[in-house]
ROROKE-338172 format. One record per residue (C-alpha): residue in one letter; chain; x, y, z. Coordinates in Angstrom, 1 decimal, decimal comma, padded with zeros to 4 digits. Layout:
+-------+-------+--------+--------+--------+
! vexba ! kolba !   east !  north !     up !
+-------+-------+--------+--------+--------+
!     A !     A !      X !      Y !      Z !
...
+-------+-------+--------+--------+--------+
This chain:
+-------+-------+--------+--------+--------+
! vexba ! kolba !   east !  north !     up !
+-------+-------+--------+--------+--------+
!     X !     A ! -038,3 !  093,6 !  100,7 !
!     X !     A ! -040,4 !  090,5 !  101,8 !
!     X !     A ! -043,4 !  091,7 !  099,4 !
!     X !     A ! -041,1 !  092,2 !  096,5 !
!     X !     A ! -039,9 !  088,6 !  096,9 !
!     X !     A ! -043,6 !  087,2 !  097,3 !
!     X !     A ! -044,2 !  089,2 !  094,1 !
!     X !     A ! -041,5 !  088,2 !  092,2 !
!     X !     A ! -041,7 !  084,2 !  092,4 !
!     X !     A ! -045,4 !  084,3 !  091,0 !
!     X !     A ! -043,6 !  085,9 !  088,1 !
!     X !     A ! -041,0 !  084,0 !  087,8 !
!     X !     A ! -043,4 !  081,5 !  087,7 !
!     X !     A ! -045,3 !  082,7 !  085,4 !
!     X !     A ! -042,6 !  083,4 !  083,0 !
!     X !     A ! -041,3 !  079,9 !  083,2 !
!     X !     A ! -044,6 !  078,3 !  082,2 !
!     X !     A ! -045,1 !  080,5 !  079,2 !
!     X !     A ! -041,3 !  079,7 !  078,2 !
!     X !     A ! -042,8 !  076,0 !  078,6 !
!     X !     A ! -045,8 !  076,5 !  076,7 !
!     X !     A ! -043,7 !  078,1 !  073,9 !
!     X !     A ! -041,6 !  075,0 !  073,6 !
!     X !     A ! -044,3 !  072,4 !  073,0 !
!     X !     A ! -042,9 !  069,3 !  071,2 !
!     X !     A ! -042,9 !  069,5 !  067,6 !
!     X !     A ! -043,9 !  066,6 !  065,3 !
!     X !     A ! -041,3 !  064,3 !  063,9 !
!     X !     A ! -040,1 !  064,8 !  060,2 !
!     X !     A ! -042,2 !  062,3 !  057,8 !
!     X !     A ! -039,4 !  059,5 !  057,6 !
!     X !     A ! -038,3 !  059,6 !  061,5 !
!     X !     A ! -041,6 !  058,7 !  063,1 !
!     X !     A ! -040,9 !  055,3 !  065,2 !
!     X !     A ! -036,9 !  055,8 !  065,1 !
!     X !     A ! -036,6 !  055,7 !  068,8 !
!     X !     A ! -038,5 !  052,2 !  069,0 !
!     X !     A ! -036,2 !  050,6 !  066,6 !
!     X !     A ! -033,2 !  051,7 !  067,9 !
!     X !     A ! -034,5 !  050,5 !  071,6 !
!     X !     A ! -035,5 !  047,0 !  069,7 !
!     X !     A ! -032,0 !  047,0 !  068,7 !
!     X !     A ! -030,2 !  047,9 !  071,7 !
!     X !     A ! -032,1 !  045,8 !  074,3 !
!     X !     A ! -030,9 !  042,4 !  073,4 !
!     X !     A ! -027,3 !  043,6 !  073,5 !
!     X !     A ! -027,9 !  045,1 !  077,0 !
!     X !     A ! -029,7 !  042,2 !  078,4 !
!     X !     A ! -026,9 !  039,9 !  076,9 !
!     X !     A ! -024,3 !  042,0 !  078,8 !
!     X !     A ! -026,3 !  042,3 !  081,9 !
!     X !     A ! -027,1 !  038,5 !  081,7 !
!     X !     A ! -023,3 !  037,9 !  081,3 !
!     X !     A ! -022,6 !  039,7 !  084,2 !
!     X !     A ! -024,6 !  038,0 !  086,4 !
!     X !     A ! -023,8 !  034,6 !  085,5 !
!     X !     A ! -020,3 !  035,4 !  085,7 !
!     X !     A ! -020,5 !  036,7 !  089,3 !
!     X !     A ! -022,8 !  033,4 !  090,1 !
!     X !     A ! -019,7 !  031,4 !  088,6 !
!     X !     A ! -017,3 !  033,3 !  091,0 !
!     X !     A ! -019,5 !  032,6 !  093,9 !
!     X !     A ! -019,9 !  029,1 !  093,3 !
!     X !     A ! -016,1 !  028,7 !  092,7 !
!     X !     A ! -015,2 !  030,5 !  095,9 !
!     X !     A ! -017,9 !  028,6 !  098,0 !
!     X !     A ! -016,1 !  025,3 !  096,7 !
!     X !     A ! -012,8 !  026,5 !  097,2 !
!     X !     A ! -013,8 !  027,3 !  100,9 !
!     X !     A ! -015,1 !  023,8 !  101,2 !
!     X !     A ! -012,3 !  022,0 !  100,3 !
!     X !     A ! -010,1 !  024,4 !  102,5 !
!     X !     A ! -012,1 !  023,4 !  105,3 !
!     X !     A ! -011,9 !  019,8 !  104,4 !
!     X !     A ! -008,1 !  020,0 !  104,4 !
!     X !     A ! -007,8 !  022,2 !  107,6 !
!     X !     A ! -009,7 !  019,2 !  109,5 !
!     X !     A ! -007,3 !  016,9 !  107,7 !
!     X !     A ! -004,5 !  018,7 !  109,0 !
!     X !     A ! -005,7 !  019,0 !  112,6 !
!     X !     A ! -005,9 !  015,4 !  113,3 !
!     X !     A ! -009,0 !  013,6 !  111,0 !
!     X !     A ! -006,9 !  011,0 !  109,5 !
!     X !     A ! -008,9 !  008,5 !  108,4 !
!     X !     A ! -010,4 !  008,8 !  105,0 !
!     X !     A ! -014,1 !  008,2 !  106,2 !
!     X !     A ! -013,9 !  011,2 !  108,2 !
!     X !     A ! -012,7 !  013,3 !  105,3 !
!     X !     A ! -015,6 !  011,7 !  103,2 !
!     X !     A ! -017,9 !  012,7 !  106,0 !
!     X !     A ! -016,9 !  016,4 !  106,1 !
!     X !     A ! -016,7 !  016,7 !  102,5 !
!     X !     A ! -020,2 !  015,3 !  102,5 !
!     X !     A ! -021,3 !  018,0 !  105,3 !
!     X !     A ! -019,9 !  020,8 !  103,1 !
!     X !     A ! -021,6 !  019,5 !  099,9 !
!     X !     A ! -024,7 !  019,4 !  101,7 !
!     X !     A ! -024,6 !  022,9 !  103,1 !
!     X !     A ! -023,7 !  024,0 !  099,3 !
!     X !     A ! -026,9 !  022,0 !  097,8 !
!     X !     A ! -029,3 !  023,7 !  101,2 !
!     X !     A ! -028,2 !  026,8 !  100,0 !
!     X !     A ! -028,8 !  026,9 !  096,7 !
!     X !     A ! -025,4 !  026,9 !  095,2 !
!     X !     A ! -025,2 !  023,6 !  093,8 !
!     X !     A ! -027,6 !  021,2 !  092,3 !
+-------+-------+--------+--------+--------+
């Protein structure tokens, strides 16, 4: 039994290679040479626009969330007893500095 399996594998591989050789690429018809390159050139800008738009939208949502979190933190500090405007201003400056150093704001 094992010998027949060992012999069958090279035969199956040989049949596969023979089929692959018989299915070689045919040349393109005369009017269709380079059609895929043209299609790619037409689709690529639209695809890149969609990808960059999705990235920009994600970045805007991230910045919005960070600013909301900073405002929430300042409101929390004011509610816990930071009753002067100077303390709130200092907290705001600290949060904005944190956002600037993380690359979120410029």
